[in-house]
C-alpha positions in Angstrom: 149.7 77.4 83.3 150.4 78.6 86.8 153.9 78.8 88.3 154.5 79.5 92.0 158.0 81.7 93.1 158.8 81.3 96.9 160.2 84.3 98.0 160.7 83.8 101.9 159.0 82.5 104.8 155.3 82.6 104.0 155.7 85.1 101.2 155.4 83.8 97.4 154.4 85.1 94.1 152.6 83.3 91.0 152.5 84.1 87.2 149.7 83.1 85.4 148.5 82.1 81.7 145.1 82.7 80.4 144.1 78.8 80.2 142.3 77.1 82.2 139.4 79.5 83.8 136.1 80.1 83.4 135.5 83.8 82.1 133.8 83.9 78.8 135.3 86.1 75.5 136.4 88.6 75.7 138.1 87.8 78.9 138.6 84.0 78.5 139.7 82.1 80.2 141.6 82.3 83.5 140.9 86.4 83.9 142.0 87.2 87.3 141.3 91.1 87.0 138.2 92.4 89.1 138.4 95.9 87.5 138.1 95.1 83.4 134.6 94.5 82.8 134.6 90.4 83.5 131.7 88.9 85.8 132.3 89.3 89.2 131.4 85.4 89.9 133.9 84.3 87.1 136.6 86.1 88.2 135.9 84.8 91.9 136.2 81.3 90.4 139.1 81.9 88.6 140.8 83.2 91.4 139.9 80.3 93.8 141.4 78.1 90.8 144.6 79.8 90.8 144.9 79.6 94.5 144.4 75.9 94.6 146.8 75.4 91.6 149.1 77.4 93.8 148.6 75.3 96.9 147.2 78.4 98.9 144.3 79.6 100.7 142.3 82.2 98.5 142.3 84.5 101.5 146.0 84.7 101.9 146.3 86.2 98.5 146.8 89.7 97.7 145.9 90.5 94.1 147.4 93.0 92.1 145.9 95.4 89.8 148.4 95.3 86.6 148.4 98.2 84.3 149.7 97.7 80.8 151.0 101.0 78.9 
């Protein structure tokens, strides 16, 4: 699941769940994190899928690094 939130002219945010990606366990399936040990090609493919679902050029997205804890 991907939800888009408009924050103003040309600015938005998106929220995702884990379903719909290509990563394998233990990162399955829509892992967007590039610093957790997942295959880089899978993360990039997942990011392209998320961008397409949001209707945004992947090059325009700024990806955050979320820290749990």
